[in-house]
C-alpha positions as a printed NumPy array, in Angstrom:
array([[ 69.265, 163.042, 126.424],
       [ 72.686, 161.421, 126.392],
       [ 73.626, 161.327, 123.088],
       [ 73.802, 164.286, 119.888],
       [ 76.189, 163.534, 116.867],
       [ 77.614, 167.424, 117.959],
       [ 79.024, 166.019, 121.04 ],
       [ 81.652, 163.314, 119.311],
       [ 84.995, 164.719, 120.085],
       [ 84.219, 166.757, 122.97 ],
       [ 81.541, 164.956, 126.006],
       [ 81.918, 160.977, 123.535],
       [ 84.899, 160.008, 121.372],
       [ 85.299, 161.279, 117.357],
       [ 84.285, 157.824, 116.522],
       [ 81.512, 157.318, 119.343],
       [ 77.771, 155.53 , 117.625],
       [ 74.56 , 156.233, 119.478],
       [ 74.028, 152.588, 121.353],
       [ 77.508, 153.929, 122.274],
       [ 76.6  , 156.651, 123.729],
       [ 75.291, 156.002, 127.495],
       [ 77.954, 155.05 , 128.678],
       [ 79.947, 157.448, 127.171],
       [ 77.748, 160.017, 129.185],
       [ 77.788, 158.012, 132.183],
       [ 81.563, 158.484, 132.575],
       [ 81.69 , 162.839, 133.308],
       [ 77.367, 162.821, 134.305],
       [ 75.338, 161.516, 136.631],
       [ 72.325, 161.608, 135.956],
       [ 70.385, 162.404, 132.356],
       [ 66.884, 163.713, 132.101],
       [ 64.849, 161.459, 129.87 ],
       [ 62.608, 162.082, 127.485],
       [ 61.674, 158.898, 125.752],
       [ 58.903, 157.809, 128.12 ],
       [ 56.856, 160.821, 126.942],
       [ 56.386, 159.949, 123.814],
       [ 56.458, 156.022, 124.142],
       [ 57.329, 153.331, 127.141],
       [ 60.326, 151.151, 125.835],
       [ 60.03 , 147.734, 127.667],
       [ 61.271, 146.57 , 130.741],
       [ 64.674, 144.396, 128.626],
       [ 65.667, 148.001, 126.884],
       [ 65.326, 149.298, 130.398],
       [ 67.639, 147.114, 132.336],
       [ 70.45 , 147.178, 129.063],
       [ 70.709, 151.271, 129.636],
       [ 71.035, 150.341, 133.483],
       [ 74.058, 148.154, 132.716],
       [ 75.322, 150.666, 130.562],
       [ 76.453, 153.087, 133.703],
       [ 77.656, 152.879, 137.112],
       [ 76.168, 152.241, 140.659],
       [ 75.702, 156.599, 141.361],
       [ 74.35 , 157.224, 138.227],
       [ 70.551, 158.52 , 138.249],
       [ 67.891, 158.337, 135.5  ],
       [ 65.353, 160.559, 135.515],
       [ 62.38 , 159.782, 133.158],
       [ 58.965, 161.387, 132.053],
       [ 55.683, 160.4  , 132.946],
       [ 53.671, 159.681, 129.437],
       [ 52.357, 163.155, 127.824],
       [ 49.584, 160.171, 127.179],
       [ 49.37 , 160.517, 131.159],
       [ 50.446, 163.522, 131.682],
       [ 49.267, 166.267, 128.58 ],
       [ 46.142, 163.615, 127.118],
       [ 44.524, 163.136, 130.366],
       [ 45.384, 165.832, 132.703],
       [ 46.382, 163.118, 135.385],
       [ 42.672, 162.479, 135.519],
       [ 41.487, 159.978, 135.939],
       [ 44.038, 157.025, 135.228],
       [ 43.969, 154.484, 137.814],
       [ 44.608, 151.089, 136.141],
       [ 45.562, 152.721, 133.031],
       [ 48.069, 150.538, 130.269],
       [ 50.089, 152.76 , 129.869],
       [ 50.736, 154.218, 133.139],
       [ 51.243, 150.465, 134.07 ],
       [ 53.727, 149.95 , 131.678],
       [ 55.741, 153.233, 132.448],
       [ 56.036, 151.391, 135.868],
       [ 57.632, 148.579, 135.123],
       [ 59.539, 150.259, 133.335],
       [ 61.067, 152.476, 136.031],
       [ 61.313, 149.241, 138.358],
       [ 63.273, 147.266, 135.567],
       [ 65.864, 150.173, 136.422],
       [ 66.147, 149.194, 140.137],
       [ 67.885, 151.748, 142.134],
       [ 69.032, 153.472, 138.826],
       [ 66.017, 155.26 , 138.805],
       [ 66.227, 158.654, 140.458],
       [ 63.172, 160.297, 139.763],
       [ 59.908, 160.254, 138.37 ],
       [ 59.513, 163.799, 136.579],
       [ 55.625, 164.32 , 135.784],
       [ 55.03 , 167.656, 133.505],
       [ 52.542, 168.764, 133.013],
       [ 51.347, 171.317, 130.95 ],
       [ 49.969, 174.753, 130.866],
       [ 46.224, 173.597, 130.799],
       [ 46.536, 172.372, 133.57 ],
       [ 45.385, 174.295, 136.417],
       [ 44.448, 174.133, 140.123],
       [ 41.458, 173.013, 139.319],
       [ 43.607, 169.303, 138.106],
       [ 45.478, 169.462, 142.044],
       [ 42.512, 166.823, 144.032],
       [ 44.399, 164.597, 140.202],
       [ 47.52 , 165.263, 141.646],
       [ 46.882, 163.862, 144.433],
       [ 45.334, 160.864, 143.33 ],
       [ 48.39 , 160.312, 140.937],
       [ 50.945, 160.451, 143.432],
       [ 49.589, 158.731, 145.656],
       [ 49.511, 155.551, 142.413],
       [ 53.534, 155.937, 142.559],
       [ 54.808, 153.074, 143.827],
       [ 56.162, 153.228, 146.977],
       [ 59.692, 154.19 , 147.948],
       [ 60.094, 156.327, 144.221],
       [ 60.444, 159.68 , 144.158],
       [ 58.839, 162.307, 141.739],
       [ 59.248, 165.577, 140.85 ],
       [ 56.903, 167.521, 139.179],
       [ 56.607, 170.978, 136.479],
       [ 53.406, 173.323, 136.536],
       [ 53.25 , 176.135, 134.131],
       [ 50.244, 176.81 , 134.559],
       [ 50.946, 180.823, 135.997],
       [ 48.056, 180.451, 138.786],
       [ 50.728, 178.509, 140.414],
       [ 53.54 , 181.01 , 140.67 ],
       [ 51.046, 183.798, 142.242],
       [ 51.408, 183.444, 145.803],
       [ 48.246, 182.151, 146.114],
       [ 46.068, 180.299, 147.076],
       [ 46.348, 177.887, 143.867],
       [ 50.43 , 177.61 , 144.671],
       [ 49.525, 176.753, 148.53 ],
       [ 47.789, 174.087, 147.372],
       [ 50.402, 172.648, 144.99 ],
       [ 52.914, 173.32 , 147.115],
       [ 51.316, 171.371, 150.755],
       [ 50.641, 169.305, 148.246],
       [ 54.   , 168.145, 146.982],
       [ 55.464, 168.256, 150.777],
       [ 52.663, 166.394, 151.982],
       [ 54.774, 163.115, 149.778],
       [ 57.826, 165.064, 149.397],
       [ 57.794, 165.324, 146.219],
       [ 59.889, 167.468, 144.482],
       [ 58.618, 170.624, 142.72 ],
       [ 60.915, 171.292, 139.212],
       [ 62.578, 174.68 , 138.573],
       [ 62.951, 176.285, 135.634],
       [ 64.935, 178.772, 135.272],
       [ 64.684, 180.558, 131.565],
       [ 66.004, 184.477, 132.714],
       [ 68.14 , 184.421, 129.913],
       [ 66.453, 182.57 , 127.497],
       [ 63.578, 185.161, 127.346],
       [ 65.995, 188.653, 128.2  ],
       [ 68.352, 187.478, 125.208],
       [ 68.739, 190.162, 122.248],
       [ 70.49 , 187.273, 120.123],
       [ 68.234, 185.75 , 117.704],
       [ 69.044, 182.797, 116.552],
       [ 67.106, 179.431, 114.933],
       [ 68.24 , 177.698, 117.832],
       [ 66.76 , 180.787, 119.968],
       [ 63.174, 181.426, 117.552],
       [ 62.3  , 178.062, 118.804],
       [ 62.945, 177.685, 121.834],
       [ 61.135, 181.085, 123.04 ],
       [ 57.978, 179.006, 120.639],
       [ 58.216, 176.059, 122.882],
       [ 59.269, 177.237, 126.52 ],
       [ 57.04 , 178.158, 128.914],
       [ 57.944, 181.752, 130.118],
       [ 56.474, 181.4  , 133.82 ],
       [ 58.642, 183.13 , 136.885],
       [ 61.479, 181.622, 139.343],
       [ 60.252, 179.781, 142.35 ],
       [ 62.894, 178.197, 144.077],
       [ 61.118, 176.248, 146.637],
       [ 61.987, 173.024, 147.718],
       [ 58.729, 170.91 , 149.024],
       [ 61.563, 166.903, 148.58 ],
       [ 64.682, 166.151, 149.362],
       [ 66.181, 165.889, 145.797],
       [ 64.177, 169.306, 143.964],
       [ 64.816, 169.61 , 140.447],
       [ 66.251, 172.964, 138.671],
       [ 66.317, 172.941, 134.791],
       [ 68.443, 176.494, 134.15 ],
       [ 67.936, 177.653, 129.987],
       [ 69.49 , 181.092, 129.672],
       [ 71.542, 183.328, 127.093],
       [ 73.372, 181.942, 124.363],
       [ 76.284, 183.464, 124.662],
       [ 78.016, 181.486, 127.037],
       [ 79.428, 184.508, 129.516],
       [ 75.84 , 186.064, 128.946],
       [ 74.599, 183.634, 131.863],
       [ 77.458, 184.762, 134.89 ],
       [ 75.489, 186.252, 136.545],
       [ 72.447, 184.057, 136.715],
       [ 75.487, 181.316, 137.512],
       [ 76.789, 183.195, 140.808],
       [ 73.825, 182.69 , 141.75 ],
       [ 73.505, 179.465, 141.762],
       [ 76.763, 178.702, 142.347],
       [ 76.093, 180.247, 145.819],
       [ 73.099, 178.676, 147.295],
       [ 73.934, 175.654, 145.708],
       [ 77.246, 175.413, 147.736],
       [ 74.796, 175.967, 150.79 ],
       [ 72.854, 173.694, 150.093],
       [ 75.752, 171.293, 149.269],
       [ 76.342, 172.309, 153.332],
       [ 72.999, 171.025, 154.864],
       [ 73.252, 167.337, 153.499],
       [ 70.322, 167.319, 150.22 ],
       [ 70.384, 166.103, 147.013],
       [ 68.942, 168.085, 143.966],
       [ 69.504, 167.726, 140.292],
       [ 70.674, 170.714, 138.062],
       [ 69.728, 170.32 , 134.614],
       [ 71.75 , 172.58 , 132.034],
       [ 70.124, 173.113, 128.906],
       [ 70.307, 175.961, 125.299],
       [ 68.412, 176.504, 123.197],
       [ 70.218, 173.52 , 120.76 ],
       [ 71.697, 171.428, 123.654],
       [ 75.125, 171.707, 121.447],
       [ 76.801, 173.107, 124.253],
       [ 75.154, 171.707, 127.248],
       [ 78.183, 169.108, 128.642],
       [ 80.645, 172.255, 128.512],
       [ 78.331, 174.894, 130.456],
       [ 77.471, 172.552, 132.787],
       [ 81.04 , 172.114, 133.7  ],
       [ 81.311, 175.512, 133.649],
       [ 78.542, 175.891, 136.411],
       [ 80.074, 172.751, 138.572],
       [ 83.614, 174.044, 138.823],
       [ 81.791, 177.426, 140.294],
       [ 79.992, 175.166, 143.574],
       [ 82.485, 174.54 , 146.594],
       [ 82.124, 171.366, 148.606],
       [ 81.13 , 168.644, 146.109],
       [ 82.839, 166.06 , 144.898],
       [ 82.709, 166.508, 140.753],
       [ 83.036, 163.975, 137.989],
       [ 87.04 , 164.879, 136.725],
       [ 85.454, 166.087, 133.257],
       [ 81.609, 166.889, 133.915],
       [ 78.922, 166.561, 136.169],
       [ 75.045, 167.001, 135.744],
       [ 74.106, 166.387, 138.87 ],
       [ 74.864, 168.222, 141.188],
       [ 74.309, 167.566, 144.966],
       [ 72.948, 170.121, 147.497],
       [ 70.79 , 170.551, 150.063],
       [ 67.811, 172.483, 150.241],
       [ 66.071, 176.166, 151.757],
       [ 62.55 , 177.18 , 150.998],
       [ 63.728, 180.11 , 148.51 ],
       [ 65.662, 181.563, 145.99 ],
       [ 66.832, 184.366, 145.291]])
């Protein structure tokens, strides 16, 4: 997401129009998590226009289409036209494609890991991938999780870490919080680096200051990871995402050893270790 009307006058200029939002967003952030492709694949001309709107060091992270990840659960998708269109779209982004995001539903369990293996074999050479799983079988440290981690490591694919501890502990029950509680997965936080650029998605308390403890944990780890020379992506979310830019800045300012944009930063360049907290 790179545009919300509520961001005008803060991250975006007061007069910013949707068609100009990406260029303005990219002045303060160096990556974006894109849901557009989850619902439909834009044409390559659109991909080129978006790539032209950002600087050379900006990176897009686009989701694999829902038809592939959710409807088909990655099963028997070789030669699928939607997937072919998606890979063409990604290719048109050139070096500004950061990662291909495979977000899998709770129905995707250990029985489907062979399909994930086949899918990752189809990804064009040189394309970095990240995978988010939501089935609780992958959070028990049992055979299913071990097999998943081995598979991801084989392809240097990054396990997506969804930190929603604050969301589910929040005593506030605003309309946005209630909506997020219905839609977001409640899964344990298992931080294991299986590739060179793991993805962290953070959705915490509605009260910004209530996140201080968890942010301090991330700041300490990201600072130490940075020293090791690797590069995860950190995406800050809130229930309605209105205050996400300011919260990303609050987190980033507590991390040392990272060159951050003057206003905000959505990508945290850091290195990885095998576990967190």
